[in-house]
Backbone as a printed PyTorch tensor [residue, N CA C, xyz], in Angstrom:
tensor([[[  2.7380,  -2.6820, -22.7770],
         [  2.8670,  -1.4100, -22.9460],
         [  1.8050,  -0.5120, -23.7620]],

        [[  1.2930,   0.2760, -23.7390],
         [  0.5100,   0.7180, -25.5860],
         [  1.2080,   1.8250, -25.7310]],

        [[  1.0230,   2.4520, -26.8960],
         [  1.7920,   3.6460, -27.3790],
         [  0.5620,   3.9180, -27.9100]],

        [[  0.5220,   5.1130, -28.2520],
         [ -0.3240,   6.0260, -28.8520],
         [ -0.6740,   5.6910, -30.3200]],

        [[ -1.8810,   5.8540, -31.5140],
         [ -2.0610,   5.1570, -32.2770],
         [ -2.3140,   6.5450, -33.3990]],

        [[ -2.1730,   7.6620, -32.9350],
         [ -1.2810,   8.6490, -33.8700],
         [ -0.7160,   8.6420, -34.4170]],

        [[ -0.7100,   9.1140, -35.6690],
         [  0.3600,   9.5560, -36.5750],
         [  0.8550,  10.9870, -36.5590]],

        [[  2.1470,  11.4590, -36.4400],
         [  2.5310,  12.5920, -35.9210],
         [  2.1090,  13.2430, -37.4080]],

        [[  1.7320,  14.7430, -37.0460],
         [  0.6460,  15.5170, -37.9380],
         [  1.8210,  15.1040, -39.4570]],

        [[  3.0770,  15.9420, -39.4430],
         [  3.7890,  15.9410, -40.6440],
         [  3.5670,  14.5100, -41.3850]],

        [[  3.0230,  13.2400, -41.4040],
         [  3.2250,  12.4750, -41.7640],
         [  2.0040,  12.2290, -42.5030]],

        [[  0.9750,  12.9450, -41.7370],
         [ -0.4380,  12.7930, -42.2180],
         [ -0.6520,  13.7500, -43.2370]],

        [[ -0.0030,  14.3590, -44.0280],
         [  0.0430,  15.3560, -45.1980],
         [  1.1110,  14.8750, -46.2950]],

        [[  0.8430,  13.8130, -47.1280],
         [  2.0540,  13.1260, -47.7040],
         [  1.6480,  13.9760, -49.0480]],

        [[  0.8790,  14.8310, -49.1470],
         [  0.7420,  15.8920, -50.5650],
         [  2.1290,  16.2620, -51.0530]],

        [[  3.0120,  16.7850, -50.1320],
         [  4.2760,  17.2090, -50.8500],
         [  5.5840,  16.5280, -50.7820]],

        [[  5.3580,  14.7400, -51.0630],
         [  6.3370,  14.0140, -50.8730],
         [  6.5470,  13.4920, -52.4160]],

        [[  7.9800,  12.8940, -52.4540],
         [  8.4650,  12.5640, -53.7390],
         [  8.3920,  11.0480, -53.6470]],

        [[  8.2940,  10.1830, -54.7530],
         [  8.5590,   9.4340, -54.8780],
         [  9.1920,   8.5980, -53.7860]],

        [[ 10.7670,   8.4740, -53.6250],
         [ 11.4100,   8.2940, -52.3860],
         [ 11.0170,   8.8550, -51.6680]],

        [[ 10.2380,   9.8460, -50.7860],
         [  9.8040,  10.0820, -49.6840],
         [  8.6520,   9.2930, -49.3800]],

        [[  7.7330,   8.9450, -50.2970],
         [  6.5200,   8.1260, -50.1930],
         [  7.2260,   6.7260, -49.9260]],

        [[  8.4470,   6.1280, -50.4600],
         [  8.4670,   4.7680, -50.4310],
         [  9.2760,   4.9430, -48.6370]],

        [[ 10.0500,   5.8480, -48.2300],
         [ 10.7130,   6.2490, -47.3600],
         [  9.7690,   6.2170, -46.1720]],

        [[  8.3120,   6.5590, -46.0690],
         [  7.2980,   6.8690, -45.5650],
         [  6.7320,   5.7450, -45.3810]],

        [[  6.8130,   4.6260, -46.3540],
         [  6.5120,   3.2980, -46.7590],
         [  6.9870,   2.5040, -45.2570]],

        [[  8.1600,   2.6060, -45.7540],
         [  9.0840,   1.4730, -45.3660],
         [  9.3960,   2.0030, -43.6190]],

        [[  9.4880,   3.2760, -43.4470],
         [  9.4640,   3.6500, -41.8460],
         [  8.1320,   3.1860, -41.0860]],

        [[  6.8530,   3.2540, -41.8270],
         [  5.4580,   3.0960, -41.0050],
         [  5.6140,   1.8460, -40.9350]],

        [[  5.5640,   0.9460, -41.7900],
         [  5.7980,  -0.5390, -41.5610],
         [  7.0250,  -1.5230, -40.4720]],

        [[  7.9410,  -0.5490, -40.2470],
         [  8.8320,  -0.7830, -39.2850],
         [  8.4020,  -0.5550, -38.0570]],

        [[  7.9010,   0.8180, -38.1620],
         [  7.2400,   1.4080, -36.7920],
         [  6.6590,   0.1810, -36.5800]],

        [[  5.4270,  -0.2280, -37.1140],
         [  4.2220,  -1.5070, -36.7070],
         [  5.0960,  -2.4910, -36.7530]],

        [[  6.2200,  -3.1080, -37.5140],
         [  6.3610,  -4.1410, -36.5320],
         [  7.3330,  -3.7400, -35.0790]],

        [[  8.0310,  -3.0010, -34.8910],
         [  8.1970,  -3.1640, -33.7740],
         [  7.5220,  -3.2710, -32.3260]],

        [[  6.3320,  -2.1100, -32.8740],
         [  4.7680,  -2.1840, -31.8940],
         [  4.9480,  -3.5230, -31.3360]],

        [[  4.8190,  -4.3300, -32.5270],
         [  4.3640,  -5.7140, -32.3420],
         [  4.8130,  -6.8430, -31.6450]],

        [[  6.5310,  -6.2330, -32.0610],
         [  7.5450,  -7.1430, -31.2170],
         [  7.1010,  -6.4540, -29.8010]],

        [[  7.6230,  -5.4610, -29.5130],
         [  7.4270,  -5.3940, -27.9020],
         [  6.1230,  -5.7050, -27.6740]],

        [[  4.9170,  -5.4610, -28.1430],
         [  3.6900,  -6.1740, -27.5270],
         [  4.5830,  -7.6740, -27.0060]],

        [[  5.0400,  -8.5490, -28.3620],
         [  4.4980,  -9.5150, -28.1860],
         [  5.7330, -10.3440, -26.8600]],

        [[  6.9630,  -9.5090, -27.0600],
         [  7.9710, -10.0120, -25.7200],
         [  7.1470,  -9.1560, -24.5420]],

        [[  6.8040,  -8.1330, -24.3430],
         [  5.9240,  -8.2170, -23.2230],
         [  4.9380,  -9.1030, -22.3730]],

        [[  3.8470,  -9.7950, -23.6980],
         [  3.0700, -10.5410, -23.1460],
         [  3.8260, -11.9400, -23.0750]],

        [[  4.5860, -12.1290, -23.5000],
         [  5.0840, -13.5070, -22.9780],
         [  5.8910, -13.4820, -21.6470]],

        [[  6.6890, -12.5180, -21.0860],
         [  6.9690, -12.1270, -19.7990],
         [  5.7610, -12.5060, -19.1050]],

        [[  4.8690, -11.5570, -19.1620],
         [  3.5840, -11.7900, -18.5240],
         [  2.9250, -13.1350, -18.1210]],

        [[  3.5070, -13.7190, -19.0780],
         [  2.5940, -15.2640, -19.2170],
         [  3.6380, -15.7560, -18.7400]],

        [[  4.7070, -15.6880, -18.4380],
         [  6.2600, -16.3840, -17.6300],
         [  7.0060, -17.0860, -18.4670]],

        [[  6.8540, -16.7530, -19.6080],
         [  8.2040, -17.0900, -20.2330],
         [  9.2280, -15.9740, -20.8080]],

        [[ 10.0910, -16.9370, -21.7210],
         [ 10.8540, -15.3620, -22.1770],
         [ 10.0630, -15.4360, -23.9070]],

        [[ 10.4090, -14.2510, -24.1870],
         [ 10.4400, -14.0780, -25.6680],
         [ 10.7820, -14.8250, -26.9680]],

        [[ 12.0380, -15.6730, -26.7220],
         [ 12.6630, -16.4340, -27.1760],
         [ 11.6400, -17.7130, -26.9250]],

        [[ 10.9980, -18.2260, -25.8930],
         [ 10.5470, -19.5920, -25.5630],
         [  9.0630, -19.6820, -26.0710]],

        [[  8.4710, -18.1560, -26.1160],
         [  7.5760, -18.4840, -26.8630],
         [  7.8780, -18.3660, -28.2070]],

        [[  8.7860, -17.6570, -28.8930],
         [  8.6490, -18.4420, -30.4390],
         [  9.1080, -19.3420, -30.8610]],

        [[ 10.0650, -20.0510, -29.7200],
         [ 10.1800, -21.8300, -30.1470],
         [  8.6610, -22.5430, -30.0450]],

        [[  7.8910, -22.0780, -28.7160],
         [  6.5670, -23.0380, -28.5950],
         [  5.6840, -22.9880, -30.0520]],

        [[  5.9610, -21.6580, -30.5700],
         [  4.9880, -21.2910, -31.6790],
         [  5.9160, -22.0060, -33.2480]],

        [[  6.7950, -21.9890, -32.9930],
         [  7.5620, -22.8350, -34.0010],
         [  7.3970, -23.6710, -33.8660]],

        [[  7.1150, -24.6540, -32.5890],
         [  6.9930, -26.1580, -32.9200],
         [  5.6340, -26.6120, -33.0710]],

        [[  4.8990, -25.5890, -32.5660],
         [  3.3030, -25.8500, -33.1140],
         [  3.0140, -25.2670, -34.3660]],

        [[  3.5210, -24.5350, -34.6980],
         [  3.0180, -24.3180, -36.1440],
         [  3.4660, -23.9840, -37.1980]],

        [[  5.0590, -24.0800, -37.4420],
         [  5.8530, -23.9210, -38.5750],
         [  6.3390, -24.8940, -39.4640]],

        [[  5.7420, -26.2860, -39.1570],
         [  6.3630, -27.6120, -40.0930],
         [  4.5050, -27.9190, -40.3670]],

        [[  3.5980, -27.7030, -39.3830],
         [  2.0780, -27.9110, -39.5550],
         [  1.7500, -28.8500, -38.9270]],

        [[  2.8530, -30.0330, -38.0230],
         [  2.6250, -31.0290, -37.8920],
         [  2.4110, -31.0750, -36.4270]],

        [[  2.9060, -29.7820, -35.3990],
         [  2.4710, -29.8010, -33.6660],
         [  4.1840, -30.1610, -33.3820]],

        [[  4.7570, -30.7170, -34.1720],
         [  6.3140, -31.1210, -34.0440],
         [  7.3990, -30.3980, -34.9450]],

        [[  9.0060, -30.4310, -34.4300],
         [  9.4560, -29.8750, -35.1840],
         [ 10.9210, -30.3730, -34.4330]],

        [[ 11.7820, -30.7430, -35.4340],
         [ 13.1520, -30.5050, -35.5530],
         [ 14.0800, -29.7400, -35.1330]],

        [[ 15.1630, -30.0400, -34.7360],
         [ 16.2260, -29.1550, -34.0560],
         [ 16.3140, -27.7010, -35.6280]],

        [[ 16.9440, -28.5100, -36.2620],
         [ 16.9460, -28.0330, -37.6600],
         [ 16.1350, -27.2300, -38.1650]],

        [[ 14.8560, -27.6120, -38.2420],
         [ 13.4720, -27.0280, -38.6100],
         [ 13.5310, -25.2130, -37.2410]],

        [[ 13.2850, -25.6880, -36.7040],
         [ 13.4660, -24.5250, -35.5990],
         [ 14.8020, -23.4350, -35.5530]],

        [[ 15.7460, -24.0610, -36.1790],
         [ 16.5020, -23.4330, -36.5540],
         [ 16.4210, -22.3920, -37.4100]],

        [[ 15.9920, -22.8560, -38.1900],
         [ 15.3820, -21.8640, -39.5890],
         [ 14.0940, -21.0720, -39.1840]],

        [[ 13.3120, -21.8320, -38.5660],
         [ 12.2810, -20.7660, -38.3130],
         [ 12.3940, -19.5670, -36.7430]],

        [[ 13.1050, -19.3280, -36.5970],
         [ 13.9230, -19.0330, -35.4910],
         [ 15.3190, -18.0140, -35.9770]],

        [[ 15.9290, -18.7580, -37.1820],
         [ 17.0480, -17.6610, -37.4530],
         [ 17.8880, -17.3780, -36.6590]],

        [[ 18.2410, -18.6330, -36.2100],
         [ 19.2210, -18.8960, -35.1370],
         [ 20.1940, -20.0050, -35.6690]],

        [[ 21.4630, -20.0050, -35.0350],
         [ 22.5620, -21.4240, -34.9660],
         [ 21.5870, -22.3940, -34.4570]],

        [[ 22.0430, -23.5480, -35.0510],
         [ 21.8420, -25.2520, -34.3960],
         [ 21.8550, -25.1330, -32.6620]],

        [[ 22.9420, -24.6640, -32.3360],
         [ 23.7700, -24.6550, -31.0480],
         [ 23.3000, -24.0100, -30.0040]],

        [[ 22.6110, -22.3660, -30.7970],
         [ 21.5780, -21.7910, -29.8460],
         [ 20.4060, -22.4620, -29.6600]],

        [[ 19.8510, -22.8070, -30.7480],
         [ 18.2950, -23.3910, -30.1060],
         [ 18.3570, -24.5240, -29.4760]],

        [[ 19.7720, -25.3580, -29.4460],
         [ 19.8520, -26.5000, -28.6570],
         [ 19.6080, -25.7460, -27.3910]],

        [[ 20.4660, -24.9050, -27.0220],
         [ 20.2960, -24.2700, -25.4410],
         [ 19.0950, -23.8420, -25.0390]],

        [[ 18.2700, -23.2360, -26.1280],
         [ 16.8820, -22.7240, -26.1870],
         [ 16.1900, -23.9880, -25.4050]],

        [[ 16.2070, -25.0490, -26.0090],
         [ 15.3340, -26.4040, -26.3030],
         [ 15.7640, -26.7580, -24.6350]],

        [[ 17.0890, -26.8360, -24.3830],
         [ 17.2110, -27.2470, -22.6720],
         [ 17.0190, -26.6670, -22.0920]],

        [[ 16.4070, -25.1300, -22.2920],
         [ 16.0270, -24.5210, -21.0270],
         [ 14.3600, -24.6100, -20.9000]],

        [[ 14.2210, -24.7580, -22.0170],
         [ 12.1310, -25.2390, -22.4470],
         [ 11.9600, -26.5240, -21.8080]],

        [[ 13.3530, -27.2340, -22.2120],
         [ 12.4540, -28.7970, -21.2980],
         [ 12.5660, -28.7120, -19.8170]],

        [[ 13.8400, -27.9600, -19.1680],
         [ 13.8220, -27.7460, -17.9090],
         [ 12.3710, -27.0570, -17.3980]],

        [[ 11.4520, -26.0170, -18.1010],
         [ 10.7660, -25.0950, -17.7620],
         [  9.3180, -26.0000, -18.0950]],

        [[  9.9240, -27.0380, -18.4710],
         [  7.9600, -27.7820, -18.4510],
         [  7.7760, -27.6020, -19.6470]],

        [[  7.9540, -26.5180, -20.5340],
         [  7.2690, -26.1140, -22.0730],
         [  7.3730, -27.1450, -23.1790]],

        [[  8.2780, -27.7500, -23.1250],
         [  8.6990, -28.5170, -24.4350],
         [  8.9380, -30.0980, -23.7410]],

        [[  9.5370, -31.2660, -24.9610],
         [  9.8730, -32.7130, -24.6460],
         [ 10.6380, -32.4840, -25.7330]],

        [[ 12.0490, -33.4710, -26.0680],
         [ 12.3500, -33.7830, -26.8310],
         [ 12.1470, -35.4300, -27.0370]],

        [[ 12.1770, -36.0430, -27.9470],
         [ 12.0210, -37.4500, -28.3070],
         [ 12.9790, -37.5160, -29.5170]],

        [[ 13.4340, -39.2640, -29.5420],
         [ 13.6340, -39.4870, -30.6810],
         [ 12.6290, -39.6570, -31.5240]],

        [[ 13.1910, -39.3390, -33.1990],
         [ 12.2330, -39.4790, -33.9770],
         [ 12.2500, -41.3900, -34.1830]],

        [[ 10.8080, -42.3510, -34.0240],
         [ 10.5350, -43.3680, -34.0340],
         [ 11.6850, -44.1190, -35.7110]],

        [[ 11.0990, -42.8930, -36.7130],
         [ 11.7270, -43.8230, -37.9160],
         [ 13.4180, -43.1800, -37.9280]],

        [[ 13.2480, -42.2790, -37.1790],
         [ 15.4280, -42.3670, -37.6950],
         [ 15.6050, -41.4820, -36.0130]],

        [[ 16.4020, -43.0080, -35.4240],
         [ 16.1650, -42.2910, -34.2760],
         [ 17.9110, -41.3630, -33.8840]],

        [[ 18.0470, -40.9260, -34.6090],
         [ 19.4030, -39.9340, -34.9970],
         [ 18.6460, -38.6080, -35.4780]],

        [[ 17.8540, -38.2730, -35.5090],
         [ 16.4220, -36.9760, -35.4400],
         [ 15.8120, -36.7450, -34.4190]],

        [[ 16.2720, -35.6400, -33.8420],
         [ 15.0560, -35.4280, -32.3580],
         [ 13.8300, -34.6450, -32.8390]],

        [[ 12.9520, -34.8510, -32.4870],
         [ 11.5930, -33.9220, -32.5350],
         [ 11.1480, -33.1440, -31.2200]],

        [[ 10.9370, -32.2700, -31.4550],
         [ 10.7330, -31.5240, -29.9820],
         [  8.9550, -31.4890, -30.3240]],

        [[  8.1250, -31.1550, -29.0100],
         [  6.9110, -31.2440, -29.0460],
         [  6.7380, -30.3880, -28.0460]],

        [[  5.3170, -29.7760, -27.4130],
         [  4.9380, -29.1460, -26.4080],
         [  4.5960, -29.6990, -25.5350]],

        [[  4.5900, -29.6970, -24.5680],
         [  4.1040, -30.4620, -22.9400],
         [  2.4650, -29.7350, -23.1130]],

        [[  1.5930, -30.0660, -21.7880],
         [  0.0290, -29.6970, -22.1280],
         [  0.7890, -28.0870, -21.0930]],

        [[  1.8060, -27.5680, -20.5390],
         [  1.7990, -26.6370, -20.1040],
         [  2.4160, -25.5860, -21.1020]],

        [[  3.2310, -25.9660, -22.2650],
         [  3.8270, -25.5930, -23.1830],
         [  2.3050, -24.9720, -23.8100]],

        [[  1.4790, -26.0930, -24.2980],
         [  0.1700, -25.7080, -25.2670],
         [ -0.9150, -25.2670, -24.7330]],

        [[ -0.7450, -25.0590, -22.9290],
         [ -1.7950, -23.9640, -22.6040],
         [ -1.1720, -22.4320, -22.6070]],

        [[  0.0790, -22.4790, -22.8010],
         [  0.4800, -20.8550, -22.0670],
         [  0.4980, -20.0420, -24.0610]],

        [[  0.6990, -21.3470, -24.7470],
         [  0.8730, -20.8680, -26.0640],
         [ -0.4180, -20.3100, -26.6140]],

        [[ -1.6320, -21.4620, -26.3350],
         [ -2.7580, -20.5760, -26.5650],
         [ -3.1830, -19.1940, -26.1430]],

        [[ -2.7790, -19.4590, -24.9930],
         [ -2.9940, -17.8230, -24.3420],
         [ -2.4750, -17.0040, -24.7130]],

        [[ -1.4350, -17.0790, -25.1080],
         [ -0.4420, -16.2280, -26.1140],
         [ -0.8280, -15.4860, -27.2420]],

        [[ -1.5850, -16.8010, -28.3430],
         [ -1.4590, -16.7260, -29.1150],
         [ -2.7730, -15.9230, -29.7250]],

        [[ -3.6840, -16.1560, -28.6190],
         [ -5.7640, -15.5780, -28.6510],
         [ -4.7750, -13.6920, -28.6920]],

        [[ -3.9520, -13.8390, -27.8510],
         [ -3.4220, -12.3220, -27.3640],
         [ -3.2740, -11.2920, -28.6240]],

        [[ -2.2220, -12.3520, -29.0360],
         [ -1.3600, -11.9860, -29.8590],
         [ -2.3900, -11.7080, -31.7870]],

        [[ -3.8400, -12.6980, -31.9540],
         [ -4.1140, -12.1450, -33.5020],
         [ -5.2410, -11.1600, -32.5000]],

        [[ -5.7180, -10.4600, -31.2680],
         [ -5.7520,  -9.4870, -31.1600],
         [ -5.3160,  -8.1370, -32.1470]],

        [[ -3.7420,  -8.2170, -31.1860],
         [ -2.9000,  -7.5400, -30.9190],
         [ -2.4460,  -7.6630, -33.2980]],

        [[ -2.4060,  -8.5440, -33.4370],
         [ -2.5620,  -8.1630, -35.3190],
         [ -3.6330,  -8.0440, -35.8450]],

        [[ -4.7030,  -7.9010, -35.3230],
         [ -6.0780,  -7.3990, -35.7380],
         [ -6.1430,  -6.0240, -35.5690]],

        [[ -5.1830,  -5.1070, -34.3400],
         [ -5.5290,  -4.0700, -34.1590],
         [ -4.6310,  -2.9460, -34.9240]],

        [[ -3.3110,  -3.7760, -35.6890],
         [ -2.1920,  -3.4210, -36.1170],
         [ -2.5640,  -3.0540, -37.5530]],

        [[ -3.4630,  -4.1280, -38.1420],
         [ -4.0000,  -4.2060, -39.7200],
         [ -4.3690,  -3.2200, -39.8290]],

        [[ -5.7120,  -2.7610, -39.0080],
         [ -6.1030,  -1.4640, -39.5060],
         [ -5.1010,  -0.3810, -39.4790]],

        [[ -3.9500,  -0.3370, -38.2740],
         [ -3.2220,   0.7300, -38.3930],
         [ -2.3300,   0.8330, -40.0440]],

        [[ -1.7630,  -0.5720, -40.1500],
         [ -0.8800,  -0.6120, -41.1260],
         [ -1.7660,  -0.4830, -42.3620]],

        [[ -3.0240,  -0.1900, -42.5930],
         [ -4.0210,  -0.0320, -43.7350],
         [ -4.1920,   1.2680, -43.8120]],

        [[ -4.6860,   2.1230, -42.7770],
         [ -3.5770,   3.5110, -42.7480],
         [ -2.4770,   3.9900, -43.4720]],

        [[ -1.8790,   3.5170, -42.8430],
         [ -0.4790,   4.0100, -43.3030],
         [ -0.4780,   3.8300, -44.8100]],

        [[ -0.3800,   2.5600, -45.1740],
         [ -0.6890,   2.4280, -46.7780],
         [ -1.2100,   2.9530, -47.3810]],

        [[ -2.7860,   3.6830, -46.9850],
         [ -3.4510,   4.3500, -47.3450],
         [ -3.0360,   5.7200, -47.5100]],

        [[ -2.0780,   6.1850, -46.8800],
         [ -1.5890,   7.5280, -46.7360],
         [ -0.5130,   7.6290, -47.8920]],

        [[  0.3910,   6.5630, -47.8840],
         [  1.4280,   5.9740, -48.8940],
         [  0.9350,   6.3590, -50.1120]],

        [[ -0.2980,   5.3880, -50.2720],
         [ -0.7560,   5.3460, -51.9860],
         [ -0.9080,   6.8860, -52.3780]],

        [[ -1.9610,   7.2240, -51.0030],
         [ -2.0300,   9.0550, -51.7130],
         [ -1.0010,   9.9290, -51.8750]],

        [[  0.5570,   9.0390, -51.6040],
         [  1.1300,  10.2560, -51.7850],
         [  1.6290,   9.9370, -53.3700]],

        [[  1.8470,   8.5800, -53.1860],
         [  2.1210,   7.8800, -54.1020],
         [  1.7240,   8.5270, -55.4540]],

        [[ -0.2550,   8.3280, -55.2810],
         [ -0.6790,   8.7840, -56.5020],
         [ -0.7680,  10.5780, -56.8050]],

        [[ -0.4600,  11.3900, -55.9850],
         [ -0.2240,  12.4700, -55.9330],
         [  1.3740,  12.5960, -56.8210]],

        [[  2.2640,  11.8100, -56.4370],
         [  3.5800,  12.1630, -57.2010],
         [  3.1600,  11.6330, -58.4810]],

        [[  2.7860,  10.7530, -58.7810],
         [  2.7850,  10.1070, -60.0970],
         [  1.4760,  11.3990, -60.8570]],

        [[  0.8050,  12.1210, -60.4940],
         [ -0.1190,  13.0160, -60.9890],
         [  0.9930,  14.0210, -61.2720]],

        [[  1.8180,  14.1680, -60.1940],
         [  2.6030,  15.7410, -60.4640],
         [  3.6060,  15.4780, -61.5150]],

        [[  4.3000,  14.1960, -61.7140],
         [  4.7320,  13.7770, -62.6050],
         [  4.4240,  13.7550, -64.0280]],

        [[  3.3540,  13.8050, -64.4640],
         [  2.3400,  13.3970, -65.3710],
         [  1.8410,  14.4440, -65.8250]],

        [[  2.0320,  15.7580, -64.9210],
         [  1.1020,  16.8320, -65.3110],
         [  2.2920,  17.3840, -66.2530]],

        [[  3.8190,  17.4860, -65.4780],
         [  4.4940,  17.9270, -65.8330],
         [  4.9930,  17.0180, -67.7590]],

        [[  4.9730,  16.5100, -67.3700],
         [  4.9140,  15.6190, -68.4590],
         [  4.2550,  16.6440, -69.8100]],

        [[  2.6350,  16.4030, -69.4570],
         [  2.7440,  16.8010, -70.5390],
         [  2.5780,  18.5050, -70.7860]],

        [[  2.9320,  19.0680, -69.8540],
         [  2.9720,  20.5980, -70.0300],
         [  4.4480,  20.5320, -71.0280]],

        [[  5.6110,  19.5390, -70.7080],
         [  6.5760,  19.6190, -71.5680],
         [  6.3860,  19.3280, -72.8410]],

        [[  5.5490,  18.8140, -73.6230],
         [  4.9300,  18.1400, -74.3720],
         [  4.2610,  18.8900, -74.5570]],

        [[  3.1120,  19.6950, -74.2750],
         [  2.4060,  20.6740, -75.4380],
         [  3.3890,  21.9480, -75.6430]],

        [[  4.7260,  22.1220, -74.8940],
         [  5.1650,  23.0690, -74.9280],
         [  6.1640,  23.0150, -76.1040]],

        [[  6.9180,  21.7190, -76.4460],
         [  7.1800,  21.0470, -77.8060],
         [  6.5400,  21.1480, -78.8430]],

        [[  5.6470,  21.0600, -78.7100],
         [  4.4730,  20.8230, -80.1150],
         [  4.1650,  21.7100, -80.7350]],

        [[  4.0910,  23.0310, -79.8320],
         [  4.0660,  24.3400, -80.3540],
         [  4.9680,  25.0210, -80.9440]],

        [[  6.2430,  24.5360, -81.1810],
         [  7.6400,  24.8120, -81.5740],
         [  7.1640,  24.8780, -82.8790]]])
């Protein structure tokens, strides 16, 4: 599902924004782009035959530690989920042939999760799609940032102009 890249007309005229309005505009714009990316990511994962959570799990395994493997605790941190919830997600991903679990050879109490060939293939496909979407959204984020910066500059200029007026009227007395 694609969304329009156009910005509502009201948001493209930041000249009359206060400092708070400018901050709110930047935060809302950023949150809007995050949500667009999340929606894209969820749809891409489903089209690839995995759940969005499985996609995030595979991404965490492949990229979070830099080693291509991860422990349950590392994945819980990456996913910002509770340990037992991640164990359930791993169980379902093992059943789906996406990941494997093995005891750490140096500490048999630790379980190490890695991707299967199927998991790597799906993650590669999704990662290429996501890189393209990030590139597309980056330009949109920059456009929003420029609008916010223009509004902030206008606010700062207006603040300094009123300071000069106040100062000049004080010196006349």
